[in-house]
BAFI-3210 file (N, C-alpha, C; in Angstrom, 3 decimals, decimal comma, padded with zeros to 6 digits):
// residues 280
n [1|2|3|4|5|6|7|8|9|10|11|12|13|14|15|16|17|18|19|20|21|22|23|24|25|26|27|28|29|30|31|32|33|34|35|36|37|38|39|40|41|42|43|44|45|46|47|48|49|50|51|52|53|54|55|56|57|58|59|60|61|62|63|64|65|66|67|68|69|70|71|72|73|74|75|76|77|78|79|80|81|82|83|84|85|86|87|88|89|90|91|92|93|94|95|96|97|98|99|100|101|102|103|104|105|106|107|108|109|110|111|112|113|114|115|116|117|118|119|120|121|122|123|124|125|126|127|128|129|130|131|132|133|134|135|136|137|138|139|140|141|142|143|144|145|146|147|148|149|150|151|152|153|154|155|156|157|158|159|160|161|162|163|164|165|166|167|168|169|170|171|172|173|174|175|176|177|178|179|180|181|182|183|184|185|186|187|188|189|190|191|192|193|194|195|196|197|198|199|200|201|202|203|204|205|206|207|208|209|210|211|212|213|214|215|216|217|218|219|220|221|222|223|224|225|226|227|228|229|230|231|232|233|234|235|236|237|238|239|240|241|242|243|244|245|246|247|248|249|250|251|252|253|254|255|256|257|258|259|260|261|262|263|264|265|266|267|268|269|270|271|272|273|274|275|276|277|278|279|280]
n.u [094,170|092,602|092,181|091,618|091,586|091,947|091,512|092,321|091,954|093,820|095,754|096,752|095,932|096,597|094,317|094,256|092,999|094,181|093,739|093,552|096,108|098,862|101,356|104,107|104,131|106,811|109,533|110,567|108,535|106,404|107,423|107,518|104,731|103,760|105,122|105,325|105,222|105,690|104,053|101,373|101,131|101,118|100,599|101,033|100,284|097,516|096,898|094,533|093,395|091,858|090,890|092,724|091,091|087,810|085,781|086,333|087,665|087,207|088,855|092,485|094,943|097,510|100,019|101,759|104,567|105,530|108,259|108,692|108,920|107,251|104,508|103,463|100,996|098,478|096,543|094,800|094,994|093,712|091,172|090,435|090,658|088,662|086,264|086,417|086,144|083,473|081,993|082,794|081,417|082,435|081,584|078,635|078,287|078,366|080,181|083,185|085,957|089,528|092,691|095,947|099,458|100,183|098,503|094,956|092,457|089,552|087,012|084,347|081,708|080,624|078,964|078,245|081,001|082,697|084,483|085,185|087,856|089,005|091,997|093,762|096,112|098,057|101,570|104,318|106,712|108,850|110,257|111,041|112,209|114,654|116,518|115,060|113,282|110,578|108,824|109,173|110,367|112,734|115,540|116,449|118,385|117,122|117,421|119,731|119,066|118,689|116,008|113,176|111,527|108,528|108,222|105,921|104,302|102,073|101,091|102,820|105,987|106,187|107,552|106,972|107,205|107,022|106,453|106,866|106,790|106,781|105,951|104,738|106,699|108,675|111,063|110,161|110,925|113,770|114,568|113,283|114,306|116,754|115,792|114,018|115,475|117,348|119,857|118,878|116,446|115,792|114,177|113,584|111,496|108,237|107,411|106,147|105,357|104,241|101,824|099,792|096,534|094,601|092,222|092,752|095,008|097,598|099,323|102,106|103,304|105,995|106,411|107,487|109,162|107,733|107,768|107,228|103,793|100,293|098,614|098,369|097,135|098,118|100,231|098,873|097,793|100,031|100,888|098,490|098,481|100,964|100,337|098,165|099,442|100,660|098,603|096,469|092,948|091,030|088,200|090,617|091,051|092,839|094,444|095,606|097,581|095,919|093,255|091,035|091,310|089,773|090,753|090,217|091,189|091,651|091,786|093,926|095,434|094,072|093,168|090,916|090,128|088,777|087,623|087,267|087,129|087,419|086,411|088,330|088,851|088,182|089,892|091,821|094,883|096,963|097,854|100,668|101,976|101,487|103,121|105,509|105,868|105,890|108,243|110,101]
n.v [090,360|092,156|095,519|098,281|101,882|104,187|107,200|109,508|112,509|113,327|111,419|108,668|105,153|101,890|099,498|095,998|092,726|089,859|087,386|087,867|088,332|087,111|086,478|086,941|090,035|091,549|093,958|094,987|094,593|096,012|098,674|098,836|098,699|101,000|103,024|106,196|106,666|104,329|102,673|102,685|104,961|105,734|106,297|104,067|100,585|098,707|095,736|093,349|090,488|087,229|086,949|085,506|084,719|084,775|085,300|087,290|089,381|091,230|091,465|091,038|093,486|094,525|097,083|098,955|100,953|103,163|102,955|100,247|099,336|098,167|099,426|099,958|100,998|103,136|105,930|107,097|105,117|103,009|103,979|104,031|101,372|100,113|101,298|100,456|097,713|097,545|098,507|096,424|094,279|092,724|092,945|093,810|095,450|098,396|098,927|097,331|095,083|095,003|093,615|094,807|095,265|096,804|095,909|095,356|097,425|099,379|100,446|102,720|103,264|106,345|107,739|108,605|107,860|108,249|107,698|106,771|106,060|103,849|104,035|103,055|103,446|106,279|106,716|108,128|107,184|104,805|101,876|102,940|105,327|105,036|106,506|108,233|109,840|109,134|111,232|111,608|113,777|115,339|116,670|117,869|118,349|120,611|121,579|122,872|124,165|123,710|122,127|121,401|118,256|116,157|112,959|110,452|107,479|105,909|103,155|103,415|105,228|108,703|111,934|114,893|118,166|121,407|124,408|127,729|129,952|130,578|128,104|127,462|128,062|126,089|123,843|120,868|118,524|118,920|119,035|116,952|114,192|113,758|113,905|111,992|109,716|109,887|108,773|108,451|107,346|104,271|102,806|104,313|107,366|109,079|112,467|115,280|118,707|121,383|123,867|125,414|126,638|127,198|124,779|124,003|122,712|123,291|121,345|119,950|117,267|114,932|111,885|108,721|106,542|107,600|110,501|113,937|114,542|114,875|114,373|112,684|110,342|109,108|110,908|113,280|112,712|112,511|115,085|116,342|115,077|115,986|118,729|118,681|117,778|120,093|121,694|122,166|121,835|118,724|117,674|117,772|119,624|118,979|120,661|119,774|119,652|118,354|118,503|118,181|116,596|115,061|114,699|112,871|112,816|110,873|110,724|108,983|109,212|107,866|107,336|108,443|108,812|110,782|110,989|111,352|109,185|107,967|106,137|105,970|104,788|101,575|098,651|096,558|094,900|094,932|092,077|092,016|093,745|092,314|090,124|091,253|092,168|089,755|088,637|090,084]
n.w [078,149|080,420|081,730|083,936|083,964|086,606|088,533|091,202|092,188|090,298|090,737|089,315|088,493|087,127|087,266|087,985|087,785|089,373|088,275|085,545|084,801|083,142|083,994|086,305|088,032|087,800|088,584|086,274|084,414|085,553|085,317|082,538|081,902|083,160|081,904|080,270|077,441|075,968|077,212|079,517|080,852|083,853|087,425|088,941|089,790|090,751|092,124|092,360|094,115|094,890|098,341|101,049|103,081|102,625|104,080|105,713|104,318|101,322|099,265|098,334|098,183|096,271|095,806|093,441|092,613|089,949|089,411|089,773|092,374|095,390|097,041|100,535|101,144|099,840|099,953|098,006|096,099|097,339|097,604|094,936|094,402|096,107|095,206|092,507|093,178|094,042|091,857|090,004|090,935|092,967|095,670|097,248|099,427|101,451|103,465|104,089|104,231|103,225|102,525|102,799|102,088|104,256|106,197|107,347|105,893|106,103|104,180|103,695|101,479|100,682|099,005|095,568|093,773|095,957|098,951|102,449|104,328|106,826|107,884|109,828|112,575|112,943|113,513|115,192|115,615|114,265|112,434|110,175|110,487|112,157|113,705|114,993|117,774|120,223|119,537|116,827|115,480|113,469|111,702|108,389|105,506|103,167|100,075|100,779|103,037|106,390|107,853|110,126|110,355|110,550|111,232|110,162|110,380|108,398|107,586|105,551|105,245|106,026|105,540|106,830|106,132|107,377|105,778|105,991|104,295|100,873|099,706|097,311|095,393|095,757|094,231|093,638|092,232|092,253|094,879|096,255|095,735|097,152|099,762|099,750|099,563|101,686|104,086|106,678|106,358|106,032|104,295|102,274|101,873|101,785|100,895|102,245|101,835|103,583|104,717|107,193|107,937|110,326|110,302|107,764|105,457|103,232|100,833|099,116|097,256|097,204|096,100|097,135|094,902|092,872|092,414|092,116|092,684|091,808|093,864|096,966|099,198|101,438|101,808|102,136|104,556|106,230|106,290|107,442|109,935|111,027|111,182|112,830|115,256|115,905|116,608|114,763|114,384|114,247|112,018|109,183|106,313|103,433|100,975|097,934|094,909|093,037|094,025|096,888|100,080|102,996|106,187|109,050|112,506|115,319|118,941|119,541|117,273|115,317|112,021|109,433|106,027|103,622|100,338|096,752|093,839|090,421|087,526|084,480|082,022|080,601|079,253|077,077|076,736|074,077|072,039|071,015|072,969|075,371|074,780|074,700|077,184|078,484|077,590|079,095]
ca.u [094,490|091,832|092,572|090,890|092,318|091,264|092,132|091,750|092,485|094,887|096,609|096,089|096,583|096,049|093,658|094,435|092,758|095,279|093,332|093,727|097,630|099,397|102,781|104,502|104,459|108,190|109,761|110,744|107,211|105,818|108,079|107,029|103,308|103,451|105,822|104,478|105,305|105,491|103,038|099,931|101,359|100,310|101,346|101,295|099,386|096,700|096,616|093,519|093,274|090,965|091,541|092,959|089,865|086,771|084,687|086,712|088,092|086,569|090,066|093,776|095,431|098,955|100,161|103,164|104,884|105,962|109,642|108,750|108,932|105,963|104,182|102,642|099,583|098,215|095,111|094,212|094,982|092,806|089,817|090,197|090,453|087,463|085,252|086,435|085,545|082,016|081,625|083,024|080,704|083,135|080,912|077,475|078,224|078,864|081,301|083,811|087,346|090,391|093,873|097,045|100,777|100,204|097,417|093,592|091,814|088,073|086,473|082,920|081,230|079,730|078,132|078,651|082,481|083,347|084,704|085,870|088,708|089,658|093,494|094,556|096,565|099,356|102,560|105,436|108,022|108,730|111,517|111,442|113,067|115,282|117,212|114,093|112,655|109,084|108,001|109,278|110,724|114,114|115,981|117,015|118,793|116,162|117,946|120,789|118,577|118,304|114,555|112,619|110,489|107,737|107,996|104,612|104,060|100,596|101,306|104,151|106,772|105,986|108,409|106,169|108,045|106,317|107,156|106,035|106,515|107,437|105,579|104,422|107,896|109,637|111,261|110,183|111,888|115,111|114,860|112,666|115,007|117,689|115,085|113,406|116,655|118,383|120,240|118,164|115,312|116,378|113,236|113,151|110,312|107,394|107,760|105,038|105,745|102,798|101,551|098,385|095,797|093,421|091,917|093,039|096,315|097,993|100,427|102,605|103,773|107,091|105,996|108,413|109,078|106,851|108,167|106,035|102,492|099,173|097,922|098,636|096,318|098,915|101,029|097,997|097,505|101,144|100,868|097,518|098,923|102,066|099,655|097,384|100,278|101,002|097,476|095,324|091,872|090,418|088,921|091,450|090,977|094,036|094,408|096,624|097,395|094,763|091,981|091,009|090,935|089,410|091,533|089,763|092,330|091,177|092,643|095,094|095,847|093,243|092,922|089,818|090,487|087,654|087,737|086,678|087,888|086,518|087,059|088,650|088,426|088,487|090,572|092,382|096,066|097,215|098,803|102,101|102,319|101,597|104,253|106,825|105,920|106,178|109,605|111,084]
ca.v [090,960|093,304|096,432|099,602|103,046|105,083|108,418|110,220|113,938|113,269|110,323|107,624|103,850|100,775|098,403|094,730|091,538|088,905|086,276|088,208|088,609|085,810|086,388|087,710|091,397|091,842|095,302|095,445|094,613|097,141|099,869|098,822|098,949|102,328|103,890|107,210|106,656|102,923|101,880|103,120|106,176|105,520|106,526|102,847|099,472|098,208|094,354|092,833|089,089|086,687|086,988|084,327|084,445|085,486|085,559|088,514|090,367|091,173|091,228|091,448|094,571|095,035|098,457|098,984|102,216|103,193|102,562|098,857|098,963|097,958|100,356|099,339|101,594|104,358|106,406|107,328|103,825|102,275|104,503|103,556|099,950|099,791|101,721|099,471|096,337|097,692|098,586|095,294|093,227|091,840|093,166|094,810|096,196|099,853|098,920|096,012|095,168|094,564|093,380|095,408|095,072|097,555|095,372|095,503|098,731|099,263|101,511|102,905|104,088|107,434|108,372|108,244|108,051|108,767|106,708|107,127|104,798|103,817|103,913|102,660|104,437|106,865|106,539|109,091|106,355|103,546|101,263|103,727|106,444|104,343|107,451|109,230|109,729|108,941|112,134|111,500|115,078|115,458|117,752|117,486|119,389|120,898|122,384|123,694|124,803|122,738|122,277|120,402|117,492|115,262|111,550|109,888|106,188|105,374|102,149|103,727|106,339|109,970|113,024|116,161|119,444|122,642|125,419|128,978|130,887|130,111|126,733|127,307|128,224|125,036|122,931|119,500|117,501|119,129|118,841|115,742|112,869|113,591|113,689|110,536|108,695|110,196|107,596|108,289|106,725|103,115|102,268|105,661|108,110|110,019|113,753|116,351|120,113|121,898|125,025|125,412|127,956|126,625|123,313|123,895|122,522|123,229|120,413|119,483|115,904|114,115|110,513|107,652|105,750|108,335|111,854|114,900|113,930|115,814|114,205|111,456|110,265|109,044|112,157|114,301|112,198|112,853|116,520|116,573|114,723|117,029|119,987|118,417|117,675|121,501|122,490|122,202|120,899|117,770|117,253|118,773|119,672|119,167|121,071|119,253|120,123|117,739|118,618|118,329|115,440|115,296|113,729|112,881|112,306|110,498|111,064|108,121|109,295|106,959|108,054|108,233|109,673|110,766|111,674|110,792|108,434|107,837|105,439|106,785|103,950|100,151|098,215|095,253|095,134|094,242|090,892|092,318|094,396|091,243|089,238|092,024|092,033|088,279|088,303|090,799]
ca.w [079,564|080,717|082,803|084,107|084,497|087,589|089,070|092,394|092,258|089,412|091,099|088,444|088,512|086,391|088,010|087,376|088,587|089,305|087,492|084,235|084,537|082,703|084,395|087,611|088,001|088,161|088,492|084,930|083,720|086,071|084,739|081,159|081,902|083,668|081,092|079,763|076,063|075,412|078,081|079,814|081,518|085,229|088,786|089,537|089,511|091,763|091,729|093,146|094,034|095,845|099,615|101,843|103,968|101,999|105,046|106,398|103,390|099,916|098,212|098,738|097,307|096,263|095,250|092,824|092,096|088,444|089,234|089,930|093,780|095,968|098,169|101,601|101,201|099,081|100,287|096,803|095,510|098,185|097,259|093,645|094,383|096,689|094,321|091,597|093,602|094,091|090,357|089,234|091,417|093,993|096,707|097,164|100,717|101,595|104,266|104,020|104,477|102,248|103,043|102,104|102,773|105,608|107,067|107,006|105,937|106,124|103,496|103,638|100,466|101,271|097,902|094,137|093,503|097,258|100,004|103,570|104,543|108,009|107,454|110,953|113,539|112,586|114,535|114,988|115,755|113,506|111,927|108,999|110,982|113,427|114,600|115,686|119,057|120,082|118,867|115,402|115,046|113,067|110,806|107,268|104,440|102,115|099,132|101,356|104,263|107,372|108,253|110,826|109,810|111,360|110,648|110,433|109,683|108,294|106,752|104,775|105,844|105,654|106,111|106,533|106,394|107,363|104,938|106,360|103,204|099,576|099,426|095,860|094,711|095,861|093,072|094,256|091,412|092,554|096,343|096,708|095,608|098,278|100,970|099,668|099,805|102,855|104,775|107,928|106,044|105,394|103,350|101,625|102,469|101,003|101,432|101,999|102,174|104,057|105,471|107,684|108,360|111,026|109,967|106,349|105,128|101,775|100,786|097,901|097,690|096,490|096,522|097,016|093,753|091,812|092,195|092,469|092,218|091,955|095,153|097,719|100,291|102,666|101,872|102,802|106,035|106,913|106,545|108,339|111,343|111,550|111,440|114,007|116,351|116,101|117,042|113,817|114,828|113,265|110,723|108,527|104,816|102,850|099,590|097,079|093,476|092,296|094,692|098,336|100,830|104,342|107,131|110,498|113,399|116,524|120,035|119,481|115,992|114,345|110,758|108,434|104,959|102,740|099,056|095,526|092,725|089,374|086,388|083,317|080,890|080,558|078,134|076,945|076,373|072,692|072,106|070,909|074,066|076,330|074,390|074,926|078,705|078,921|077,274|079,930]
c.u [093,779|092,396|091,502|091,884|091,379|091,964|091,474|092,517|093,813|095,964|096,100|096,731|095,867|095,519|093,701|093,769|093,662|095,053|093,413|095,220|098,267|100,890|102,979|104,671|105,813|108,401|109,922|109,421|106,396|106,135|107,521|105,478|102,998|104,230|104,969|104,302|104,978|104,526|101,747|099,926|100,359|101,216|101,493|100,254|098,759|096,385|095,776|093,453|092,304|091,638|091,727|091,863|088,716|085,691|085,111|087,047|087,471|087,714|091,242|094,273|096,901|099,231|101,563|103,387|105,533|107,376|109,803|108,712|107,384|105,657|103,288|101,182|099,625|096,747|094,353|094,024|093,917|091,366|089,472|089,968|089,212|086,196|085,136|085,751|084,023|081,452|081,679|082,243|081,294|082,453|079,679|077,364|078,829|080,134|081,918|085,216|088,152|091,789|095,007|098,277|100,912|099,155|096,058|093,208|090,376|087,473|084,845|082,560|080,369|078,921|078,851|080,208|083,110|083,404|085,390|086,576|089,303|091,182|094,381|095,040|097,935|100,256|103,775|106,789|107,799|110,149|111,955|112,087|113,796|115,996|116,296|113,587|111,156|108,243|108,146|109,769|112,413|114,430|116,602|117,373|117,640|116,782|118,888|120,277|118,194|116,909|114,036|111,603|109,694|107,736|106,646|104,610|102,614|100,547|102,565|104,814|106,486|107,010|107,613|107,045|107,183|107,098|106,219|105,932|107,308|106,951|105,361|105,681|108,977|109,759|111,273|111,048|113,318|115,468|114,357|113,493|115,912|117,076|114,528|114,448|117,733|118,636|119,438|116,864|115,566|115,392|112,776|111,944|109,510|107,656|106,499|105,630|104,354|102,924|100,037|097,860|094,484|093,327|092,050|094,578|096,574|099,147|100,794|103,414|104,892|106,820|107,093|108,154|108,148|107,479|107,161|104,811|101,364|098,457|098,519|097,944|097,120|099,842|100,166|097,860|098,829|101,231|099,796|097,892|100,043|101,277|098,752|098,201|100,706|099,723|096,349|094,276|091,323|088,878|089,665|091,259|092,365|093,944|095,734|096,480|096,376|093,396|092,153|090,545|090,542|090,107|090,928|090,694|091,701|092,178|093,902|095,692|095,306|092,843|091,691|090,138|089,391|087,917|087,211|087,699|086,904|087,214|087,349|088,389|088,848|089,117|090,996|093,722|096,334|098,117|100,208|102,673|102,514|102,865|105,486|106,900|106,313|107,622|110,585|111,629]
c.v [092,130|094,171|097,484|100,626|103,881|106,183|108,915|111,405|113,957|112,201|109,080|106,232|102,956|099,682|097,027|093,640|090,434|087,697|086,518|088,383|087,332|085,543|087,225|089,135|091,775|093,425|095,854|095,606|095,747|098,469|099,962|099,278|100,464|103,489|104,895|107,335|105,338|102,100|102,575|104,457|106,161|105,852|105,167|101,808|099,042|096,774|093,734|091,309|088,540|086,685|085,601|083,857|085,352|085,936|086,911|089,710|090,135|090,909|091,374|092,472|094,708|096,298|098,568|100,458|102,034|102,796|101,039|098,380|098,836|098,757|099,641|099,737|102,796|104,768|106,556|105,945|103,020|102,674|103,959|102,082|099,510|100,134|100,916|098,075|096,357|097,627|097,282|094,028|092,259|091,909|094,031|095,527|097,541|099,840|097,503|096,250|094,578|094,329|093,998|094,961|095,682|096,884|095,651|096,997|098,529|100,556|101,563|103,805|105,027|108,202|108,026|108,719|108,549|107,734|107,284|105,822|104,821|103,328|103,214|103,816|104,914|106,834|107,583|108,391|105,146|103,090|102,121|104,964|105,988|105,417|108,209|108,868|109,405|109,987|112,333|112,838|114,930|116,584|117,190|118,649|119,466|121,927|123,424|124,363|123,719|122,965|121,053|119,584|116,665|113,992|111,036|108,582|105,880|104,326|102,256|105,025|107,667|110,945|114,238|117,296|120,686|123,731|126,652|129,970|130,237|128,645|126,496|127,321|127,049|124,163|121,449|118,495|117,707|118,783|117,373|114,522|112,727|113,398|112,213|109,436|108,931|108,878|107,466|107,544|105,395|102,513|103,341|106,379|108,772|111,395|114,592|117,695|120,783|123,148|124,952|126,738|127,397|125,155|123,142|123,660|122,550|122,446|120,246|118,307|115,404|112,704|109,482|106,765|106,457|109,649|112,818|114,467|115,016|115,584|112,775|111,444|110,027|110,241|113,188|113,910|112,618|114,240|116,989|116,160|115,543|118,312|119,878|118,437|119,112|122,302|122,560|121,299|119,982|118,048|118,320|118,602|119,818|119,455|120,639|119,825|119,614|118,001|118,468|116,919|115,869|114,266|113,928|112,174|112,095|110,797|110,101|108,096|108,342|107,974|107,630|109,335|109,563|111,585|110,845|110,017|108,172|106,959|106,352|106,028|102,491|099,658|096,850|095,480|094,179|093,009|091,184|092,909|093,224|090,353|089,938|092,076|090,679|088,043|089,049|090,013]
c.w [079,756|081,813|082,921|084,519|085,379|088,006|090,250|092,506|091,488|089,687|090,413|088,495|087,550|087,408|087,298|088,279|088,340|088,363|085,936|083,801|084,334|083,214|085,715|087,226|088,478|088,015|087,192|084,165|084,244|085,438|083,274|081,079|082,215|082,721|080,262|078,155|075,445|076,255|078,238|080,614|082,752|086,340|089,484|089,158|090,737|091,340|092,755|092,979|095,047|097,142|100,227|102,595|103,487|103,012|105,849|105,364|101,943|098,927|098,994|097,815|097,382|095,387|094,715|092,290|090,705|088,401|089,569|091,480|094,273|097,141|099,237|101,554|100,344|099,398|099,167|096,161|096,185|097,847|095,857|093,671|094,934|095,854|093,149|091,972|093,642|092,697|089,760|089,872|092,524|095,367|096,532|098,579|100,576|102,406|104,286|104,355|103,474|103,001|102,207|102,668|104,001|106,552|106,575|106,945|105,692|105,473|103,800|102,402|100,808|100,254|096,563|094,006|094,676|098,197|101,177|103,956|105,950|107,837|108,562|111,831|112,996|113,782|114,239|115,162|115,058|112,937|110,695|109,198|112,390|114,299|115,361|116,997|119,062|119,453|117,368|114,753|114,697|112,341|109,586|106,265|103,440|101,101|099,897|102,640|105,181|107,994|109,095|110,106|110,920|110,591|111,174|109,724|109,686|107,246|105,911|105,480|105,227|106,366|105,728|107,061|106,311|106,681|105,297|105,395|102,022|099,225|097,889|095,046|094,851|094,596|093,598|093,521|091,824|093,997|096,797|096,857|096,719|099,599|100,951|100,083|100,880|103,691|106,098|107,605|105,284|104,259|102,407|102,322|101,431|101,639|101,186|102,549|102,364|104,735|105,902|108,113|109,051|110,789|108,478|106,222|103,600|101,702|099,388|098,220|096,630|096,999|096,271|095,858|092,609|091,411|092,598|091,865|092,551|093,443|095,654|098,947|101,565|102,881|102,594|104,256|106,784|107,272|107,480|109,686|111,908|111,939|112,703|115,360|116,779|116,426|116,111|114,171|113,783|113,233|110,047|106,967|104,185|101,376|098,854|095,773|092,752|092,887|096,246|099,017|102,266|105,207|108,495|111,391|114,754|117,638|120,133|118,062|115,016|113,201|109,828|107,280|103,994|101,539|097,864|094,692|091,684|088,285|085,307|082,080|081,225|079,263|078,041|076,233|074,919|072,888|072,013|072,260|075,190|076,053|074,854|076,517|079,077|078,556|078,289|081,131]
res [m|r|f|a|k|w|q|a|l|g|n|d|y|i|v|l|e|a|s|e|v|p|f|e|l|t|a|e|r|i|r|a|i|c|s|p|h|t|g|m|h|s|d|g|i|l|l|l|s|e|p|a|d|a|s|v|h|v|a|d|l|r|i|f|n|p|d|g|s|e|a|e|l|s|g|n|g|v|r|e|a|v|l|y|l|r|e|a|g|w|t|d|r|d|t|f|a|i|m|t|a|a|g|e|v|t|p|t|l|t|g|t|g|e|a|r|v|a|m|g|v|a|k|t|s|s|v|d|f|p|e|g|g|i|d|g|i|g|s|i|d|v|g|g|v|e|m|e|f|q|h|v|s|i|g|n|p|q|c|a|i|e|v|r|s|g|l|e|d|l|d|l|p|a|i|g|p|a|i|e|r|a|p|i|f|p|n|r|t|n|v|s|f|w|t|a|d|g|s|r|v|r|a|r|i|f|e|r|g|v|g|e|t|l|s|s|g|t|g|a|t|g|a|a|v|a|a|h|l|r|g|a|p|s|p|i|t|v|e|l|d|g|g|e|l|t|v|e|i|g|p|e|l|e|i|e|l|t|g|t|a|e|p|v|f|n|g|e|l|a|r|p|f|i|e|r|l|a|a|l]
***
């Protein structure tokens, strides 16, 4: 069972081709594969399979979090997947389409190890924040302090919270879980804490099903959209703990996300580990 390990600004995924996987990727097996000590220590799994319509899409992509849940979309994961597809010979094109649980996304390879991904249209109103109005603005308890947030849906739910001071001092592992699982978010939510200076945004991310992470493409997008709605001009450079991403925002909140990704290593799972996974 062959695999590849890729990372994008410290956000690392195991890439699997479905034809190589001899069993269903259940939540228990996903947790075992991503485990930091007895598995491969990963922020998730990218599962690539042949598309339903090869004339339209190069591949179908499913994205799994290390807690076993499935994510609709990941900006970093998509870049890793599309650059893998090109390197592995699934396509020789610079611009193509793949299908995700959030719908079709269209990447363009812009240089060695870099891609720009058309992520679709961000929305401030969605079923992931059913109590919210059309503007997506709400308030939530953040470590004992009531703070305003901006809901953004970009294939997955984002809760973007502007922090005017003390961003670097926030204890995300302590405050993030309660926000992620707040009752107002029926499908849980990703959380970004951000501050802006013109067209630059500094953001820290607590990712649904992952925890605090070095970077998140959709988390960066949520923060950028929140800042843009408050006057920050596009394109916006988002500085994350793992590096920088560029978010271009169109007049209807059309999103293009540009950043890097790179392979770390290729490998093959040992037979005893495969047998342990199969027995789960």
